[in-house]
VODREN-941406 format. One record per residue: residue number from 1; residue in one letter; x, y, z of N, C-alpha, C in turn. Coordinates in steps of 0.2 Angstrom, whole numbers, padded with zeros to 4 digits. Layout:
# residues N
site i:NUM | aa:A | n_xx:X | n_yy:Y | n_zz:Z | ca_xx:X | ca_yy:Y | ca_zz:Z | c_xx:X | c_yy:Y | c_zz:Z
...
# end
This chain:
# residues 120
site i:1 | aa:M | n_xx:-0167 | n_yy:-0005 | n_zz:0237 | ca_xx:-0162 | ca_yy:-0001 | ca_zz:0236 | c_xx:-0155 | c_yy:-0005 | c_zz:0234
site i:2 | aa:M | n_xx:-0154 | n_yy:-0010 | n_zz:0239 | ca_xx:-0148 | ca_yy:-0014 | ca_zz:0239 | c_xx:-0149 | c_yy:-0019 | c_zz:0233
site i:3 | aa:Q | n_xx:-0155 | n_yy:-0021 | n_zz:0232 | ca_xx:-0157 | ca_yy:-0026 | ca_zz:0226 | c_xx:-0155 | c_yy:-0022 | c_zz:0220
site i:4 | aa:Q | n_xx:-0157 | n_yy:-0016 | n_zz:0219 | ca_xx:-0156 | ca_yy:-0012 | ca_zz:0213 | c_xx:-0148 | c_yy:-0011 | c_zz:0212
site i:5 | aa:N | n_xx:-0145 | n_yy:-0010 | n_zz:0217 | ca_xx:-0138 | ca_yy:-0008 | ca_zz:0217 | c_xx:-0134 | c_yy:-0015 | c_zz:0215
site i:6 | aa:I | n_xx:-0136 | n_yy:-0020 | n_zz:0218 | ca_xx:-0132 | ca_yy:-0027 | ca_zz:0216 | c_xx:-0134 | c_yy:-0029 | c_zz:0209
site i:7 | aa:D | n_xx:-0140 | n_yy:-0027 | n_zz:0207 | ca_xx:-0142 | ca_yy:-0029 | ca_zz:0200 | c_xx:-0138 | c_yy:-0025 | c_zz:0195
site i:8 | aa:Q | n_xx:-0137 | n_yy:-0019 | n_zz:0197 | ca_xx:-0132 | ca_yy:-0014 | ca_zz:0192 | c_xx:-0125 | c_yy:-0017 | c_zz:0192
site i:9 | aa:L | n_xx:-0123 | n_yy:-0018 | n_zz:0198 | ca_xx:-0116 | ca_yy:-0021 | ca_zz:0199 | c_xx:-0115 | c_yy:-0027 | c_zz:0195
site i:10 | aa:L | n_xx:-0119 | n_yy:-0032 | n_zz:0196 | ca_xx:-0119 | ca_yy:-0038 | ca_zz:0192 | c_xx:-0120 | c_yy:-0037 | c_zz:0184
site i:11 | aa:G | n_xx:-0124 | n_yy:-0032 | n_zz:0182 | ca_xx:-0125 | ca_yy:-0031 | ca_zz:0175 | c_xx:-0118 | c_yy:-0028 | c_zz:0173
site i:12 | aa:H | n_xx:-0115 | n_yy:-0024 | n_zz:0177 | ca_xx:-0109 | ca_yy:-0021 | ca_zz:0175 | c_xx:-0103 | c_yy:-0026 | c_zz:0174
site i:13 | aa:L | n_xx:-0103 | n_yy:-0030 | n_zz:0179 | ca_xx:-0098 | ca_yy:-0036 | ca_zz:0179 | c_xx:-0099 | c_yy:-0041 | c_zz:0173
site i:14 | aa:F | n_xx:-0106 | n_yy:-0042 | n_zz:0172 | ca_xx:-0107 | ca_yy:-0046 | ca_zz:0166 | c_xx:-0105 | c_yy:-0043 | c_zz:0159
site i:15 | aa:D | n_xx:-0106 | n_yy:-0036 | n_zz:0159 | ca_xx:-0103 | ca_yy:-0033 | ca_zz:0153 | c_xx:-0096 | c_yy:-0033 | c_zz:0152
site i:16 | aa:K | n_xx:-0092 | n_yy:-0032 | n_zz:0158 | ca_xx:-0085 | ca_yy:-0032 | ca_zz:0158 | c_xx:-0082 | c_yy:-0039 | c_zz:0156
site i:17 | aa:T | n_xx:-0086 | n_yy:-0044 | n_zz:0159 | ca_xx:-0084 | ca_yy:-0051 | ca_zz:0157 | c_xx:-0085 | c_yy:-0053 | c_zz:0150
site i:18 | aa:T | n_xx:-0090 | n_yy:-0051 | n_zz:0147 | ca_xx:-0092 | ca_yy:-0052 | ca_zz:0140 | c_xx:-0087 | c_yy:-0048 | c_zz:0136
site i:19 | aa:S | n_xx:-0085 | n_yy:-0042 | n_zz:0138 | ca_xx:-0080 | ca_yy:-0038 | ca_zz:0134 | c_xx:-0073 | c_yy:-0042 | c_zz:0134
site i:20 | aa:L | n_xx:-0072 | n_yy:-0044 | n_zz:0140 | ca_xx:-0065 | ca_yy:-0047 | ca_zz:0141 | c_xx:-0065 | c_yy:-0054 | c_zz:0136
site i:21 | aa:L | n_xx:-0070 | n_yy:-0058 | n_zz:0136 | ca_xx:-0070 | ca_yy:-0064 | ca_zz:0132 | c_xx:-0069 | c_yy:-0062 | c_zz:0125
site i:22 | aa:Q | n_xx:-0073 | n_yy:-0057 | n_zz:0123 | ca_xx:-0073 | ca_yy:-0055 | ca_zz:0116 | c_xx:-0066 | c_yy:-0052 | c_zz:0114
site i:23 | aa:L | n_xx:-0063 | n_yy:-0049 | n_zz:0118 | ca_xx:-0056 | ca_yy:-0046 | ca_zz:0117 | c_xx:-0051 | c_yy:-0051 | c_zz:0117
site i:24 | aa:I | n_xx:-0051 | n_yy:-0056 | n_zz:0121 | ca_xx:-0046 | ca_yy:-0061 | ca_zz:0121 | c_xx:-0047 | c_yy:-0066 | c_zz:0115
site i:25 | aa:E | n_xx:-0053 | n_yy:-0066 | n_zz:0113 | ca_xx:-0054 | ca_yy:-0071 | ca_zz:0107 | c_xx:-0051 | c_yy:-0067 | c_zz:0100
site i:26 | aa:Q | n_xx:-0050 | n_yy:-0061 | n_zz:0101 | ca_xx:-0047 | ca_yy:-0058 | ca_zz:0095 | c_xx:-0039 | c_yy:-0059 | c_zz:0095
site i:27 | aa:A | n_xx:-0037 | n_yy:-0062 | n_zz:0089 | ca_xx:-0030 | ca_yy:-0064 | ca_zz:0089 | c_xx:-0025 | c_yy:-0058 | c_zz:0090
site i:28 | aa:E | n_xx:-0027 | n_yy:-0052 | n_zz:0087 | ca_xx:-0023 | ca_yy:-0047 | ca_zz:0087 | c_xx:-0023 | c_yy:-0043 | c_zz:0094
site i:29 | aa:S | n_xx:-0027 | n_yy:-0045 | n_zz:0098 | ca_xx:-0027 | ca_yy:-0041 | ca_zz:0105 | c_xx:-0021 | c_yy:-0042 | c_zz:0109
site i:30 | aa:E | n_xx:-0019 | n_yy:-0037 | n_zz:0113 | ca_xx:-0013 | ca_yy:-0037 | ca_zz:0117 | c_xx:-0015 | c_yy:-0038 | c_zz:0124
site i:31 | aa:P | n_xx:-0011 | n_yy:-0041 | n_zz:0128 | ca_xx:-0012 | ca_yy:-0042 | ca_zz:0135 | c_xx:-0013 | c_yy:-0035 | c_zz:0139
site i:32 | aa:E | n_xx:-0010 | n_yy:-0030 | n_zz:0136 | ca_xx:-0011 | ca_yy:-0023 | ca_zz:0139 | c_xx:-0018 | c_yy:-0021 | c_zz:0139
site i:33 | aa:E | n_xx:-0021 | n_yy:-0023 | n_zz:0134 | ca_xx:-0028 | ca_yy:-0021 | ca_zz:0133 | c_xx:-0032 | c_yy:-0025 | c_zz:0138
site i:34 | aa:W | n_xx:-0031 | n_yy:-0031 | n_zz:0139 | ca_xx:-0034 | ca_yy:-0035 | ca_zz:0144 | c_xx:-0034 | c_yy:-0033 | c_zz:0151
site i:35 | aa:A | n_xx:-0028 | n_yy:-0030 | n_zz:0152 | ca_xx:-0026 | ca_yy:-0028 | ca_zz:0159 | c_xx:-0031 | c_yy:-0022 | c_zz:0162
site i:36 | aa:S | n_xx:-0033 | n_yy:-0018 | n_zz:0157 | ca_xx:-0037 | ca_yy:-0012 | ca_zz:0159 | c_xx:-0044 | c_yy:-0015 | c_zz:0161
site i:37 | aa:L | n_xx:-0047 | n_yy:-0020 | n_zz:0157 | ca_xx:-0053 | ca_yy:-0023 | ca_zz:0158 | c_xx:-0053 | c_yy:-0027 | c_zz:0164
site i:38 | aa:L | n_xx:-0047 | n_yy:-0031 | n_zz:0165 | ca_xx:-0047 | ca_yy:-0035 | ca_zz:0171 | c_xx:-0047 | c_yy:-0031 | c_zz:0178
site i:39 | aa:D | n_xx:-0044 | n_yy:-0025 | n_zz:0177 | ca_xx:-0044 | ca_yy:-0020 | ca_zz:0183 | c_xx:-0051 | c_yy:-0017 | c_zz:0184
site i:40 | aa:E | n_xx:-0054 | n_yy:-0015 | n_zz:0179 | ca_xx:-0061 | ca_yy:-0013 | ca_zz:0180 | c_xx:-0065 | c_yy:-0018 | c_zz:0183
site i:41 | aa:R | n_xx:-0065 | n_yy:-0024 | n_zz:0180 | ca_xx:-0069 | ca_yy:-0030 | ca_zz:0183 | c_xx:-0067 | c_yy:-0031 | c_zz:0190
site i:42 | aa:E | n_xx:-0061 | n_yy:-0031 | n_zz:0192 | ca_xx:-0059 | ca_yy:-0032 | ca_zz:0199 | c_xx:-0062 | c_yy:-0027 | c_zz:0204
site i:43 | aa:K | n_xx:-0063 | n_yy:-0021 | n_zz:0202 | ca_xx:-0066 | ca_yy:-0016 | ca_zz:0206 | c_xx:-0073 | c_yy:-0017 | c_zz:0207
site i:44 | aa:V | n_xx:-0076 | n_yy:-0020 | n_zz:0202 | ca_xx:-0084 | ca_yy:-0021 | ca_zz:0202 | c_xx:-0084 | c_yy:-0027 | c_zz:0207
site i:45 | aa:I | n_xx:-0080 | n_yy:-0032 | n_zz:0206 | ca_xx:-0080 | ca_yy:-0038 | ca_zz:0211 | c_xx:-0079 | c_yy:-0036 | c_zz:0218
site i:46 | aa:E | n_xx:-0075 | n_yy:-0031 | n_zz:0219 | ca_xx:-0074 | ca_yy:-0029 | ca_zz:0226 | c_xx:-0080 | c_yy:-0026 | c_zz:0229
site i:47 | aa:N | n_xx:-0084 | n_yy:-0022 | n_zz:0225 | ca_xx:-0090 | ca_yy:-0019 | ca_zz:0227 | c_xx:-0095 | c_yy:-0024 | c_zz:0228
site i:48 | aa:V | n_xx:-0096 | n_yy:-0029 | n_zz:0224 | ca_xx:-0100 | ca_yy:-0035 | ca_zz:0225 | c_xx:-0099 | c_yy:-0038 | c_zz:0232
site i:49 | aa:Q | n_xx:-0092 | n_yy:-0039 | n_zz:0233 | ca_xx:-0090 | ca_yy:-0043 | ca_zz:0239 | c_xx:-0092 | c_yy:-0039 | c_zz:0245
site i:50 | aa:S | n_xx:-0091 | n_yy:-0032 | n_zz:0245 | ca_xx:-0093 | ca_yy:-0028 | ca_zz:0251 | c_xx:-0100 | c_yy:-0028 | c_zz:0252
site i:51 | aa:I | n_xx:-0104 | n_yy:-0029 | n_zz:0247 | ca_xx:-0111 | ca_yy:-0030 | ca_zz:0248 | c_xx:-0113 | c_yy:-0036 | c_zz:0251
site i:52 | aa:L | n_xx:-0110 | n_yy:-0042 | n_zz:0249 | ca_xx:-0110 | ca_yy:-0048 | ca_zz:0252 | c_xx:-0108 | c_yy:-0049 | c_zz:0259
site i:53 | aa:A | n_xx:-0103 | n_yy:-0045 | n_zz:0261 | ca_xx:-0101 | ca_yy:-0045 | ca_zz:0268 | c_xx:-0106 | c_yy:-0042 | c_zz:0273
site i:54 | aa:T | n_xx:-0111 | n_yy:-0039 | n_zz:0270 | ca_xx:-0117 | ca_yy:-0036 | ca_zz:0274 | c_xx:-0122 | c_yy:-0042 | c_zz:0276
site i:55 | aa:G | n_xx:-0121 | n_yy:-0047 | n_zz:0272 | ca_xx:-0126 | ca_yy:-0053 | ca_zz:0273 | c_xx:-0131 | c_yy:-0054 | c_zz:0268
site i:56 | aa:Y | n_xx:-0130 | n_yy:-0050 | n_zz:0262 | ca_xx:-0134 | ca_yy:-0050 | ca_zz:0257 | c_xx:-0134 | c_yy:-0057 | c_zz:0253
site i:57 | aa:M | n_xx:-0140 | n_yy:-0060 | n_zz:0251 | ca_xx:-0140 | ca_yy:-0066 | ca_zz:0248 | c_xx:-0143 | c_yy:-0065 | c_zz:0241
site i:58 | aa:F | n_xx:-0139 | n_yy:-0068 | n_zz:0236 | ca_xx:-0141 | ca_yy:-0067 | ca_zz:0229 | c_xx:-0148 | c_yy:-0070 | c_zz:0227
site i:59 | aa:S | n_xx:-0152 | n_yy:-0067 | n_zz:0223 | ca_xx:-0158 | ca_yy:-0070 | ca_zz:0221 | c_xx:-0157 | c_yy:-0075 | c_zz:0215
site i:60 | aa:P | n_xx:-0162 | n_yy:-0080 | n_zz:0214 | ca_xx:-0161 | ca_yy:-0085 | ca_zz:0209 | c_xx:-0158 | c_yy:-0082 | c_zz:0202
site i:61 | aa:A | n_xx:-0161 | n_yy:-0076 | n_zz:0200 | ca_xx:-0159 | ca_yy:-0073 | ca_zz:0194 | c_xx:-0152 | c_yy:-0071 | c_zz:0194
site i:62 | aa:Q | n_xx:-0150 | n_yy:-0068 | n_zz:0200 | ca_xx:-0143 | ca_yy:-0066 | ca_zz:0201 | c_xx:-0138 | c_yy:-0072 | c_zz:0201
site i:63 | aa:K | n_xx:-0140 | n_yy:-0077 | n_zz:0204 | ca_xx:-0136 | ca_yy:-0083 | ca_zz:0204 | c_xx:-0135 | c_yy:-0086 | c_zz:0197
site i:64 | aa:Q | n_xx:-0141 | n_yy:-0086 | n_zz:0193 | ca_xx:-0140 | ca_yy:-0088 | ca_zz:0186 | c_xx:-0135 | c_yy:-0084 | c_zz:0182
site i:65 | aa:Q | n_xx:-0135 | n_yy:-0077 | n_zz:0183 | ca_xx:-0131 | ca_yy:-0072 | ca_zz:0180 | c_xx:-0124 | c_yy:-0074 | c_zz:0182
site i:66 | aa:L | n_xx:-0123 | n_yy:-0075 | n_zz:0188 | ca_xx:-0116 | ca_yy:-0077 | ca_zz:0191 | c_xx:-0113 | c_yy:-0084 | c_zz:0187
site i:67 | aa:E | n_xx:-0118 | n_yy:-0088 | n_zz:0186 | ca_xx:-0116 | ca_yy:-0095 | ca_zz:0183 | c_xx:-0114 | c_yy:-0093 | c_zz:0176
site i:68 | aa:Q | n_xx:-0117 | n_yy:-0089 | n_zz:0172 | ca_xx:-0116 | ca_yy:-0087 | ca_zz:0166 | c_xx:-0109 | c_yy:-0084 | c_zz:0165
site i:69 | aa:M | n_xx:-0107 | n_yy:-0080 | n_zz:0170 | ca_xx:-0101 | ca_yy:-0077 | ca_zz:0171 | c_xx:-0095 | c_yy:-0082 | c_zz:0172
site i:70 | aa:Q | n_xx:-0097 | n_yy:-0087 | n_zz:0176 | ca_xx:-0092 | ca_yy:-0092 | ca_zz:0178 | c_xx:-0091 | c_yy:-0096 | c_zz:0172
site i:71 | aa:Q | n_xx:-0096 | n_yy:-0098 | n_zz:0168 | ca_xx:-0094 | ca_yy:-0101 | ca_zz:0162 | c_xx:-0090 | c_yy:-0097 | c_zz:0157
site i:72 | aa:M | n_xx:-0091 | n_yy:-0091 | n_zz:0157 | ca_xx:-0086 | ca_yy:-0087 | ca_zz:0153 | c_xx:-0079 | c_yy:-0087 | c_zz:0155
site i:73 | aa:N | n_xx:-0079 | n_yy:-0086 | n_zz:0162 | ca_xx:-0072 | ca_yy:-0087 | ca_zz:0165 | c_xx:-0068 | c_yy:-0093 | c_zz:0164
site i:74 | aa:L | n_xx:-0072 | n_yy:-0099 | n_zz:0163 | ca_xx:-0069 | ca_yy:-0105 | ca_zz:0162 | c_xx:-0067 | c_yy:-0105 | c_zz:0154
site i:75 | aa:Q | n_xx:-0069 | n_yy:-0101 | n_zz:0150 | ca_xx:-0067 | ca_yy:-0100 | ca_zz:0143 | c_xx:-0061 | c_yy:-0095 | c_zz:0143
site i:76 | aa:I | n_xx:-0061 | n_yy:-0090 | n_zz:0147 | ca_xx:-0056 | ca_yy:-0085 | ca_zz:0147 | c_xx:-0050 | c_yy:-0087 | c_zz:0150
site i:77 | aa:M | n_xx:-0050 | n_yy:-0090 | n_zz:0155 | ca_xx:-0043 | ca_yy:-0092 | ca_zz:0158 | c_xx:-0039 | c_yy:-0097 | c_zz:0154
site i:78 | aa:P | n_xx:-0041 | n_yy:-0102 | n_zz:0151 | ca_xx:-0037 | ca_yy:-0106 | ca_zz:0146 | c_xx:-0035 | c_yy:-0102 | c_zz:0140
site i:79 | aa:M | n_xx:-0039 | n_yy:-0098 | n_zz:0138 | ca_xx:-0037 | ca_yy:-0094 | ca_zz:0132 | c_xx:-0031 | c_yy:-0089 | c_zz:0134
site i:80 | aa:M | n_xx:-0032 | n_yy:-0086 | n_zz:0140 | ca_xx:-0027 | ca_yy:-0081 | ca_zz:0142 | c_xx:-0020 | c_yy:-0085 | c_zz:0143
site i:81 | aa:E | n_xx:-0021 | n_yy:-0091 | n_zz:0146 | ca_xx:-0015 | ca_yy:-0095 | ca_zz:0147 | c_xx:-0011 | c_yy:-0097 | c_zz:0140
site i:82 | aa:Q | n_xx:-0016 | n_yy:-0099 | n_zz:0135 | ca_xx:-0013 | ca_yy:-0101 | ca_zz:0129 | c_xx:-0010 | c_yy:-0095 | c_zz:0125
site i:83 | aa:R | n_xx:-0013 | n_yy:-0089 | n_zz:0126 | ca_xx:-0010 | ca_yy:-0083 | ca_zz:0123 | c_xx:-0003 | c_yy:-0081 | c_zz:0126
site i:84 | aa:K | n_xx:-0003 | n_yy:-0082 | n_zz:0133 | ca_xx:0003 | ca_yy:-0081 | ca_zz:0137 | c_xx:0009 | c_yy:-0085 | c_zz:0135
site i:85 | aa:M | n_xx:0007 | n_yy:-0092 | n_zz:0134 | ca_xx:0012 | ca_yy:-0096 | ca_zz:0132 | c_xx:0015 | c_yy:-0095 | c_zz:0125
site i:86 | aa:H | n_xx:0010 | n_yy:-0093 | n_zz:0120 | ca_xx:0012 | ca_yy:-0091 | ca_zz:0113 | c_xx:0017 | c_yy:-0085 | c_zz:0114
site i:87 | aa:V | n_xx:0016 | n_yy:-0080 | n_zz:0118 | ca_xx:0020 | ca_yy:-0074 | ca_zz:0118 | c_xx:0027 | c_yy:-0076 | c_zz:0121
site i:88 | aa:Q | n_xx:0027 | n_yy:-0080 | n_zz:0126 | ca_xx:0033 | ca_yy:-0083 | ca_zz:0129 | c_xx:0037 | c_yy:-0086 | c_zz:0124
site i:89 | aa:K | n_xx:0034 | n_yy:-0090 | n_zz:0120 | ca_xx:0038 | ca_yy:-0094 | ca_zz:0114 | c_xx:0041 | c_yy:-0089 | c_zz:0110
site i:90 | aa:K | n_xx:0037 | n_yy:-0084 | n_zz:0108 | ca_xx:0040 | ca_yy:-0079 | ca_zz:0103 | c_xx:0045 | c_yy:-0075 | c_zz:0106
site i:91 | aa:L | n_xx:0045 | n_yy:-0074 | n_zz:0112 | ca_xx:0050 | ca_yy:-0070 | ca_zz:0116 | c_xx:0057 | c_yy:-0075 | c_zz:0116
site i:92 | aa:E | n_xx:0056 | n_yy:-0081 | n_zz:0117 | ca_xx:0061 | ca_yy:-0086 | ca_zz:0118 | c_xx:0065 | c_yy:-0086 | c_zz:0111
site i:93 | aa:E | n_xx:0061 | n_yy:-0086 | n_zz:0105 | ca_xx:0063 | ca_yy:-0086 | ca_zz:0099 | c_xx:0067 | c_yy:-0080 | c_zz:0097
site i:94 | aa:I | n_xx:0065 | n_yy:-0074 | n_zz:0099 | ca_xx:0068 | ca_yy:-0068 | ca_zz:0098 | c_xx:0075 | c_yy:-0068 | c_zz:0102
site i:95 | aa:R | n_xx:0075 | n_yy:-0071 | n_zz:0108 | ca_xx:0081 | ca_yy:-0071 | ca_zz:0112 | c_xx:0086 | c_yy:-0075 | c_zz:0109
site i:96 | aa:Q | n_xx:0084 | n_yy:-0081 | n_zz:0106 | ca_xx:0089 | ca_yy:-0086 | ca_zz:0103 | c_xx:0091 | c_yy:-0083 | c_zz:0097
site i:97 | aa:K | n_xx:0087 | n_yy:-0079 | n_zz:0093 | ca_xx:0090 | ca_yy:-0076 | ca_zz:0087 | c_xx:0095 | c_yy:-0070 | c_zz:0089
site i:98 | aa:K | n_xx:0093 | n_yy:-0067 | n_zz:0094 | ca_xx:0098 | ca_yy:-0061 | ca_zz:0096 | c_xx:0104 | c_yy:-0064 | c_zz:0099
site i:99 | aa:A | n_xx:0104 | n_yy:-0070 | n_zz:0102 | ca_xx:0110 | ca_yy:-0073 | ca_zz:0105 | c_xx:0114 | c_yy:-0075 | c_zz:0099
site i:100 | aa:A | n_xx:0111 | n_yy:-0078 | n_zz:0094 | ca_xx:0115 | ca_yy:-0081 | ca_zz:0088 | c_xx:0118 | c_yy:-0075 | c_zz:0084
site i:101 | aa:T | n_xx:0114 | n_yy:-0070 | n_zz:0083 | ca_xx:0117 | ca_yy:-0064 | ca_zz:0080 | c_xx:0123 | c_yy:-0061 | c_zz:0084
site i:102 | aa:Q | n_xx:0122 | n_yy:-0060 | n_zz:0090 | ca_xx:0128 | ca_yy:-0058 | ca_zz:0094 | c_xx:0134 | c_yy:-0062 | c_zz:0094
site i:103 | aa:F | n_xx:0133 | n_yy:-0069 | n_zz:0094 | ca_xx:0138 | ca_yy:-0073 | ca_zz:0094 | c_xx:0142 | c_yy:-0073 | c_zz:0087
site i:104 | aa:Y | n_xx:0138 | n_yy:-0073 | n_zz:0082 | ca_xx:0142 | ca_yy:-0073 | ca_zz:0075 | c_xx:0144 | c_yy:-0066 | c_zz:0073
site i:105 | aa:N | n_xx:0142 | n_yy:-0060 | n_zz:0076 | ca_xx:0144 | ca_yy:-0054 | ca_zz:0075 | c_xx:0150 | c_yy:-0051 | c_zz:0080
site i:106 | aa:S | n_xx:0151 | n_yy:-0055 | n_zz:0085 | ca_xx:0156 | ca_yy:-0053 | ca_zz:0090 | c_xx:0163 | c_yy:-0055 | c_zz:0089
site i:107 | aa:G | n_xx:0164 | n_yy:-0058 | n_zz:0083 | ca_xx:0171 | ca_yy:-0060 | ca_zz:0082 | c_xx:0171 | c_yy:-0068 | c_zz:0079
site i:108 | aa:G | n_xx:0176 | n_yy:-0071 | n_zz:0080 | ca_xx:0176 | ca_yy:-0078 | ca_zz:0078 | c_xx:0177 | c_yy:-0078 | c_zz:0070
site i:109 | aa:A | n_xx:0174 | n_yy:-0083 | n_zz:0067 | ca_xx:0176 | ca_yy:-0085 | ca_zz:0060 | c_xx:0174 | c_yy:-0080 | c_zz:0056
site i:110 | aa:T | n_xx:0168 | n_yy:-0076 | n_zz:0057 | ca_xx:0166 | ca_yy:-0071 | ca_zz:0052 | c_xx:0168 | c_yy:-0064 | c_zz:0054
site i:111 | aa:A | n_xx:0173 | n_yy:-0063 | n_zz:0059 | ca_xx:0175 | ca_yy:-0056 | ca_zz:0061 | c_xx:0177 | c_yy:-0052 | c_zz:0055
site i:112 | aa:Y | n_xx:0180 | n_yy:-0055 | n_zz:0050 | ca_xx:0183 | ca_yy:-0051 | ca_zz:0045 | c_xx:0179 | c_yy:-0051 | c_zz:0039
site i:113 | aa:G | n_xx:0173 | n_yy:-0053 | n_zz:0039 | ca_xx:0168 | ca_yy:-0053 | ca_zz:0034 | c_xx:0169 | c_yy:-0059 | c_zz:0029
site i:114 | aa:A | n_xx:0173 | n_yy:-0064 | n_zz:0031 | ca_xx:0174 | ca_yy:-0070 | ca_zz:0026 | c_xx:0174 | c_yy:-0076 | c_zz:0030
site i:115 | aa:F | n_xx:0172 | n_yy:-0081 | n_zz:0028 | ca_xx:0173 | ca_yy:-0088 | ca_zz:0031 | c_xx:0175 | c_yy:-0093 | c_zz:0026
site i:116 | aa:F | n_xx:0181 | n_yy:-0096 | n_zz:0027 | ca_xx:0183 | ca_yy:-0101 | ca_zz:0022 | c_xx:0182 | c_yy:-0108 | c_zz:0025
site i:117 | aa:D | n_xx:0179 | n_yy:-0112 | n_zz:0021 | ca_xx:0178 | ca_yy:-0119 | ca_zz:0023 | c_xx:0182 | c_yy:-0123 | c_zz:0018
site i:118 | aa:R | n_xx:0187 | n_yy:-0126 | n_zz:0020 | ca_xx:0191 | ca_yy:-0131 | ca_zz:0015 | c_xx:0190 | c_yy:-0138 | c_zz:0017
site i:119 | aa:K | n_xx:0190 | n_yy:-0142 | n_zz:0012 | ca_xx:0190 | ca_yy:-0149 | ca_zz:0014 | c_xx:0197 | c_yy:-0151 | c_zz:0013
site i:120 | aa:N | n_xx:0199 | n_yy:-0155 | n_zz:0018 | ca_xx:0206 | ca_yy:-0158 | ca_zz:0019 | c_xx:0206 | c_yy:-0164 | c_zz:0014
# end
């Protein structure tokens, strides 16, 4: 019974991990989409951990499946970090453009709609 339950949980965890990897690989995917998969995956991990707390030992096949998931995790984490840095860079660019727009629209040389540059 417990063997079947852990096999189902690991299968579900494997599916969630694979889906997460595929989603993150899509350039147009958003972190909000990742969050729901990460939450679902975390719940499955908690269930597996509760079974392990009873003294359950993984079978060789289960260990192999966990190793495959670990390899996917090693791909997922750097990709998530890279996408996060890309989003942060875009946000910083937007902030800089907004600050420049506010500076030039708040008064100063262009407050009256004209700017005269003369050479002395």
